[in-house]
N, C-alpha and C positions, 0 to 999 in steps of 0.2 A: 474501384475507387476506394482504397480502404488507408486510411490513415496506420492502420493494424501492421498494412499491407509492408508496411516502410519504417518497423521495425528492424532497429540494426544488430546486420548478424556477422559474423566473423568477416566474408567479404565486405564489407559496409555498401551490401546492396540489400534486396528488400526482402523480408520475412515472410511466412506461410503462413495463411491462416487456416482453420479449421471450420470445419460444416458439417450440417448435420441433415444436408438436403436430402438425402436417400438410408434414411435412418439408424444410421450409424456415422464415427467420426470420422473423413475423411480432408487429407487437400482437398483445397478449393477444386486444387488447378487436375487436379487427377477425376475430376467427376465426369461423364461424359452426355453434358447437359450443358446447355447457356446460363448462366448463374453469376449473381451479382452479390458479393456481399461486401459491408462492414462492418467495422467494428468499433467498440466500445470511446478508443480516444476521438474516433470522425468523429462518431456521435453528441459526445460532451461536449466536443470544439463547438460544435455546427449547432448546437443546442436542439437537437431530434430528439424525438418523444413520441411522434404519434404519426400515425398515415400518412395524416395529411402535407406530410415533411417530405418522403423520401421519393417522391414522386422525378427526382433529379437524378438519384443513384444510380439507376440502369437505362438503358436502350430501349426504344420503342416502350413504355411503359411510362404515362399519363395517370396523373392524380388529383382528379377537382373536389371541391366540395359540391355536390347534390344543390341545385339549385334552393336557393330558399334561405339553407341549413346549415350551422359552421361544423356542428356533430355525425353527419352523413357523409357517405364517402361515392366517389364515382371512380372505379378504378379502370383502365381500357389498358388492355396488354397485346401487343401484337394485332390490334385491329380490331377488338376484340371486346363488348362493354355490355352494359346491363347499366340503361338508361331510366329506367324508373326504379326507385329508391325504397319502393313498400316492401310490407315483410311478405306480401304474396310471390315475390321476384324473387328467384337466385342469382347471387353476381355468377362472375364469370369468370371470376379470381380469389381462388381462394388465400382467405385470410385466418393466420394461424399463431397464438400465443402458450409459447413452453410445447407445441403441439396440440393445444386445443383450439377446435374451431371454432369464428367468429362468425356466424351465418348468415348475419344480414349484413345491411348497409345501415338499415338507418339503427344509430350509437356506436358505428364501428370508429367513429375519431374521438378519442379517448384518450389519456397522457399516460404513457407509463413512466417512473421516474427513473428507473437504472437498466437502460436496456443492456445489453450486454453486445449484441450482434442485429445485425437484421441482415436476413437472406430472402434475394429475391430472385427468384423458377420463373423462366421464361419460358413459352409451350405447354404443350396438356403435362399433367401430372397424377392422369387415371390412376397409372398402378398404384403406389405409394398412398398418395394425397384421393382419392374417390373424385367422387361428383363433383359439379363448380369450379373443378381446375382446368377447364376448358382452356385457357389459355395461359394458366401458369397459377402458384402459390408464392404471397408472402409468410418468413416467417420470423416472428420477433420471441427475441428471445431472453430471457431476462437473466440478470447475475445472478447467482445463485449463493445463501448466507457461506461464509468460505469460515466460519466460527474462529475470525480472529478479530480485534476488536480494531476499525477502521469505519469512518467515517467522511460526510462531507457535508456544508449547509451552503446554500448562497441567496442572496440578494439578489432582488433585479429593480430598475427602474428606469422606465420609457417614456415616450410622449406620447399620448393621447389621455394621461396619469394612468399609464402600465405601472401596477407594482405585482410582483410576484417575489414568493419566497417558496424552498422547497429543496429538500433533507433527503439525507441517509442513514442509516443505522445499522455498522453491523455487528451485533454482540458477541463477545466472548463466548464459546464454547460450555455448558454446561454438564455433564455427563456425556448424552447422545445426542441433545440438543443442542442446533446450532439458529439464531433468530436473527432475520434482519427485515427492519422496513423500511419506507421510504413512500414521501409522499410531493405535494405542493399545492397550494392555492395563488391561485390569480384573476386581476381582477384589473381592466379596461374599459375608460368610456367608448362608446359608439363613434365609428367612422363620418357616420349618416348626423348631423344634428336637426331635427324637426321643430320646424317652427312652424308658428299657426297658422292653424287655417284659414284661407281669405273668403270662405263661402258661409255666410252664415246657416247657422242649424235651422232657418229654415225650409231651407231648400236641403232635409234631410244628409247633409253633411256634417259630420262626428266631428267638435274639437279633437287631437289628439290626446291622449291620457299621457305621453310620453316625450321626451325632449330629444332623446339621440335612439337612434339603432345601431344594428354590426356591433354591440358592447361586446364584452367577454367575462364572463365568470366564475370560475372552476377550481374544484374542489379533487382531491385523487389522494385515494392512500393503498397503499401495495404492501399485504405481511405476506412475509416468507416462514416455513417453518425447515428441517431439516432434521430426521432423525437417523442414526446411524447405530439400532439394535445388533448390526455385527459389521463383519468388513467387508461380504460378501449382500448386504441387504443395503437399498438406501429410500429411503421413502421422505417425498418435497409434497408439502402443504402448503397452499397460497388460498389470498383473497385478494379481490383487489375490487376498488371500490370507486365509481367516478358521480360527479352530480354539476352538469352546469345548471344555470338560471341564467338565460340574457335573449336578450331577443337578435331578433336571424338578422341574415342577410339581405342590405336591403332591391328590393326587386325594380330596379328603374328603368322607368320607360322606354324604353327602344323608338318601338313607332307603331304609329294607328290612323288610322283611315276610319274617321265617322263615319263616311258612305258605305260603307263595308256592315253597318250594324242594322239588326231587323228594325224598321224605320218608322211601327208601332208603337217603340220606348219612346219614340222623341212625337207621337201625335196626345195632344192630350184629351182627347176626344174615343183615343183604342182603349180595347179592356187591356194592353200590355202596359200603359203609360203610368207608372207609380208615381208622377214628380220629378221623376229623374231625370228624365231627357232634355229639358230646356235648358240644362246645364253641364251640358258632356262637352267642356270642350279642349276635350282629351288633347288634343293634335299643340296645345300650348305647353304642354308638359313634357313633350318628345324630348330627348336628350339623346345626341349621341357619344358623347363627352362624359368622364365618370361627375358624376355631381357631390358636392361634400357638404349641403341640404335638403331640407326635400319636405316636403306640408305633405302628411298622410290624415286620409282618412281611419281611424284604427282605434277605438274606446281599449281594444288586444291586443296584443304586440309581444309576443314573446313565442320563444323556445325552449323548453329544459329535456333533463336528460338525467335518467338516475338508472347508473347501470353496473352489477353487483355480482361475482364470478369464484367460485371455491372450485378447486380439482388438487387433485390427488397422484402423483403420481411415483408409482412404487420399480423401482429398480432391483431387478437379481443375476446374481451374479453365478452362472452356471459352471465358469469354468471357461468351457469353450464356447458359451454362449452365452447373451442376456435373456434373461423375460424382464417384459416390462408392460405394467398394467399403465394406464389414462384414463381416469373419471374425473368427469367435469358437468357440473351442473354452470346457469346462466340466467338471467331477468335481464329485462329492460323496462323500464317507462318511460315513455319520449313522448312530447306535445308539443301541437304547434300553435301558432296565433297566426295570419297573416291577412296582411296590404297587399292584395295579389295585382293590382293596377300602380301603386308607383306614384299616387295624386292625393288632395284630396276631397278624390269623389269618389261617390261609393259603388266601387265599378264590380267590385268582386275580396268578398271575404271569405275564408275558409281555415277550416279545424281542423288538423286531427290528434286524438287524444292513442297512444299503444300501446297493450302489455304485451313481451315477449318473453317467452321461456324454453330454456333447450337445455337436455341432456344428452349426453356422450361418454360412451365408453369404452377404451381400445387395448388390446392385448397385441405385443408384438414377438416374438420371437427371433433375435440376433444374433447370427455365430459363421462358422467356419471350420469342416475342414482341417485337420492337423495339419497339413504340410501348408498351409494356408492359397492356397491354388482355388479354393470352392469359397464362396460368401454367399448367405440367404440369407432375406427376414422373409418371415412367415408371419400374420396378421388377420384377426379378423377384429370388424366397428361395428359400434351400433350408436342409432340417434334417432329423436326423437326431437322436437318441438311442437309448440300451438304458441301463432300470434295472430291478434286480434286489432281493429281498427275501428274508430267510431270518426265520421265524418261530416259534420255540420256546414253548409255549404252556403251564401247567400250572392246576389248578384244583382246589380242596375237596384240597388235602394231597395232593395228584399222584393224584386217587382217577381225574381222569379227564388228559389229556393228548397234543397232539396238535405236530405240525413243520408249518407253515402257511409255505407260500416258493409266492414269483411273483416273475416277470416280463414283461419287455416290451421290444420292439423297434418304433419309427417311423421311418418317413422320410414328408417334405410337402414340397411343393416348391408356386410361385404362381407368378403376372403381376401388376400390378397397372399402373392408367392412373390418375391423377384430373386435371383439366382445370378450373380457373379463367377468369371469360370473363368482362371488363368490359362489361354491355349496356349500361350508358349509364352516366357519372360516379357514379351511384350507388348502381346495381345492378347486382350482383355474382353471378352464377350459376355452380356447380360441381357435376359430376358425377365421379364414380369408379366401377370395379370394380374386384374380385379376384376371381382363378379362383383355387381352391386343388384339389391331388389329394395325400391322403395312403395310407399304406397302412398298419397294424400288425398284430403276429403277439403270444402270448400263453403262457407256459409256466405251470403251475400243479403243486403237487407236496402233498398234503394225508394225513397220516401220523398216524391214533389210535391213542396206546400207544408213541411212537417208544423202542426201544430197552429195551422189554419183552416177556414172552411174546408179550403179546395186544397186535403189534404186526399194525398191519392197513390198506392201503395202501387209500384212498378214492379219490382223485384221481389220476393222474400224467400227464401232458400235457407233452409239449414243444414247443418251436419246429416248427415245421409241423406238427403233428400236426391241427390243424385250416385252417379254410380262413383265409386271410388276412382281415382286416376293409378293408374298402378305400371312401374316401368321396372326393365330389366334389362343389365347390361354388359355386357362386357369389354376390357379396357388395356390391350394389352400394348408390350412397349420393347423392346431392343435396340441394342447396341453393338457398337463394335467400338473401339479405343484402340489405338498405336502410337508406340510412343517410337517417336522418330530414335529421340536423346535422351538423356536422361530429365531434359530439358522442356522440352518439346514434345507433342503430343495432335494427333488429330482423332478426328472423331466421326460416326457417321450413325446418327437415330431417327428410328419409327417410332410413333406414341398416338394413341388414341384417346380424342378425350371429349368428355360426356356431361353435359348441360342440363339438367333436369327440367322436364318438361313440368305442365301441370294446370291451375284452371285458372283464368283471368280474372276473380274474381271484383276486379274495377271497373268492369264492363255495362255499360247503357242501351248496348247493341238489342235489339228488341225485334224480334219477328213473329210471325204467327204462329198462333200454339199448336202443337202437335203431341201425339201420344209419345211418341220418343223426347219431346223437350215442352215440358206442360206448361212453365213460365216462360218462354217464349224467349229467354236467355241465349242463346241459344251456346255464347261461350263459357258458361257454369257444363250446358249439355258434350260437351265437345271440348274435351282442355288439351291444350296446344301439347305437341310432340318435344318433348329434346332434339335439340341439337348436338348435333357430333361431331369433331372433324377430324381428318387423319392427316398430321403433320410430319412431315419429311426434315430433315435438318442434317448439316455437316458443319463443323465447326476447329478450329486449331484452336491447341493455349500454348502459351509460350514463353519460358524465361531467357532474356537476352541480353547480349552486355553485359556479360560476367554480372549478370545478376541484378544490374538497373536497371533494366527493360520488363515490364510484363505486357503482352499482348497478346491478345484474345481477340477469334473474330469466330460471328456463324453465322451461315444465313439457312433459311427453311422456305421452305413451301409447305400453307396449309390450305385443305381442301375441305372446306365448312357446307353441309349439308342439313336443312330446314333450321332455317337461321331464327332465332329469335328476336324479333323487333319489332320495339313499340311502336307505336303510331299514336300521337296524344290528340284526340277528338278533342276540339274546345265546344261542344256541343249540349248543350244542357249542362244536368252537372257534371264535372271534371270528371274524364276518363280518357282511359284507355283504350285500340286495340293488340293484341299481340299476334302478328303473322308469323304463320312458318314458311312464307311464300316462297322464301330466296334461299338459292345456292351461291357458294363465293370461294374465289381463287385468293389467296390472300400472302404473298412472299415480301421478304426483305431481306438485307444484310444490318448486322449489330458489330458493332470493333466498341472494345473497351479498350483502357491501355493504364496502365502506372507508371511513373521514370523516375527516377531520384538518382539526375545527373550526380549531386552531391549530397554530403552527410546532411545540410544544410535546409536545402527544395526537396519540395515535392509536388511534383501535378498527375492529377490524374484527368480523366472524361473519357467521355462514349459522345459514336455517330450512330446515326440509325435511319435506314429507308424503308421506307412500307409501301409496298404497292398491293392496294385494295380494288379489289371487283368482282363486280356481282360478275355470276356466269347465266341466271337465272333468279327474276322475280316477276310474281304475276301476282296481277292488282287486277282484279274487275276480271279475271279469264285473260288476259292480255300481259304479256312479255315486256316488262317496261324494265330491266336490265341497265340499258344504257341511263336511265332519265331516272336515276336514285341514288342521293346522297350516303354513304360511309359515315357512319356518326362516330366522330373522335377517333379519326384515326388520319392526323398530320403526317405527311410525306414524309419529314424529316424532323427529326428530333437531337439537341446534339447536348453537348454539357461539361463543362470545365471545371478544374477545382484546383485551387493553389494552397501550398502553404510554408510558407518563409521560414525560417527561424533568424530572426534579422540577427541579434545580440545573446549569449548567454553565458553568465558566470555564476560566483558563490552568491549570488543576490537573486540569481534566478535568470528567465529566459523571454525574449518579447517574440510572438510571433506574429506576422499579418497573411490573413485568411482571405480569398476572393472565392469567389462558387458564379459560374453563370449560368444559366441554361438558358436552353431555344426552342420554341416549339412554334413548326411553323403552321399555317393555315387552318383549320378543320371545321369540318359540319357536325353538329350537335344534335342531327335527327335523319333517320334513311326520309326524309320528304326529295320530290319531287324538285329535278336538276334545274326543270324550266317548264313551265305553266300556269296560267290565268289567277292569278291572285286572288281573286273573288270566288274561286272555285275550291283552292286546296291551297296548303301549305305550303311556301317555296322555298328551301333548302337554303337557297343566299341571304336572307333572311335572319337566319339563328347562325352563321358563320362569323367564330370566331378569329383574329385576326393574328396574325404570328406575332408570337411576342421574345422579349428576352428579359428576365430577370436579375438582377444584380446583386447578391447578400454582399456583406464584408464587415471585417470583425479584425478588429486587433486586441492581442492575450499578453496581460505579462501575468507569469506561471511562476509558479515554484520558489514564491516569496516567503524565506522562513520569518513566518511569526509566532515564539513561542513554543517552539517544536513543535508547529506545524505551517502547512505549509499555501500561502496567502494565491487568489488570484484577482485579477482585475481585467474582465473584456469591456472594451466597447463595441458597439456593435449596429450596425444597420442593416435592413433586408428593403429590397425594393428599391436601391440604392440610387436610381435615376426615372421611380418616378413612374414604371408598367402601367397606361392605363389605357389598355385595351380590353376589349371583355372578356370572358375565359366560359361564361356559359351564357345558356338561354330557358326564355319558355315561351316558345311561340304556341299563341289560340288561335286562328286559325280565323278564317273567313268569314266565322259564323258571331267573332268578340272581331269584328273590325280589320283582322289582320294585329291586332294588340299582340305588341314582342316584348318581353319583360329581359333586360342584360342583367347582367351577375359580374364583377371586375374583384380581381385579384386583391389583395388587399393594402393600400398605396402606403406610402413609405414610414417607417417606421423605426428609430432609432432608440438607442438607451445603454444602458451600463450596469455591469455587471460583478461584486464582489461576491467571491468563496472562500472559505476553508477547507482544509482537507489533510484527513489525521490520520 
């Protein structure tokens, strides 16, 4: 679905788009994997600049914001997802910006002002991309300095007092240097008005110090320098900076059962009573539709992110080959303070303070033999990171409190190779393999009642106190492509994916201490295993109807084992368990099309069917595979985008754009499908209903203004006010079945004025 695909060629049909999915430039239609790509025109016309906005562009891909946070992503692809956003856990989908790996979900939603292309690769990409591309990879490719004077500036204003300024300047080359700068700043009021707390402070409820939440306050800068000391050598340096200072997504109370709570908190004569139980009528605050106002118990409520990265890419043309080096260093500082119950009562309040940094180095050699029948990619990769989080928690007006801290180091290295060989003029065989080696360690501190006379250290494990987790893996891939005609080909592919194992540093599960595990924290003494998948895929790629229709179809069958399932535990300190207890079969069909029936009208879309089933799920020694939900795996997804050039003249042109995205209902946690809610979490309590979201835009473009091109846009997102929740947190029976709901943004609309030169 790419407006760039609709570029006019001599036949009046669709133009080609070039991708670098396999580490070299190729036509999208020649790559024997399921891949979607959108170009700069589509991205700019839809105002897409971060990954949370691209979940509609590819089938079987769903991008959500993690519950409570706007800068943390939750990417699901072909039935695989990492639910927990902690820096301890690895994503199932690899995210890359200009070849640099963005390793963690925290801080992964940030704006890039000048994208050239987005590539979404579905299915395991372990051979060329490595660990943690179990389900696929997303490449964000920026526009590089051109050495020619060009630029743009635009200003937007919308409802909720939204204000944004965005600009790009590409400077003329001076000597061997070319420079491009881009950035933006935006602010918006919150979607949820915070109204006065109805409970007096004498009852331990605190008046909120904020007047709204779900607001936006962001700034970003992207600086690029290209150096050409010789025709055969290109050096690209890039620096990106993003800062967010805002309040988090509202945690709306969706369900609650007071009778499920421990009764001692309601008994003034019991040790567990803290003056809170007498005023916990939380049922009064349960809402099944989106709220626009709320009363909160929060003297602190914020989400803050500061992330910056440096990358240096050297590309040396050797004639028949190219040698490339990609070096990168990234830092993230992220924190939040949350009212976790969506009410004016002091049920749950948490904070997280995360610091993370990473370094990566990759060397690639790409080339081919003289006759062009054999092409190759070989390379090596090194990666290290360190992430730590401090987490104070308070529940039931301070009746229970914890200090829950954790951290992890990772060291990883890999070597890979892939070869394409033209067996005949119409038959191409591809084979590759990657070897990964990595090592992880962990730290964990869990203190009950910190700073009180009852303070008790439950877990205290430092780096090196438990043996490192060490993983080695081979990720092979093979494909066969056959060109039926010049514009139609079919392919078959096998690939193995690998998602790293590790330590569950959030654990609170304790057993009797042993010599093998002196702390009793069994999930720290026994790290969870990597998840692996064997994927089988067949596909067809075609250009039809005199090059006016592009139709691509893929069908896949994935066999997963040792699935990493995060099971949230709402008892004591907020924590989870990571289970390797499951194996599954996931299969599906994906269809994508782009049609240009006339030079003025382009329509594109996709449809996906997903069928996920556990083959084995051991819980408490019993196989419960028929009674567990697959998280974030909707059975159907579909999207349609249209672009109609209504009129065009010397004065400019008018385009009308509309986008529809449909997502079938899906569960958000791997809980029991049927069980007594008094004993465990039930998946249906946190099931997201199906939803359809429509965005629309009218664009007056190419308006001649003093030697520049002007543009005026009127736009609306979530035009028809979709009100279904998209994510949940289920605290389980120990919190009275308290479940929080999180919603997509309400309808927003506004206008944008821009100039290009």
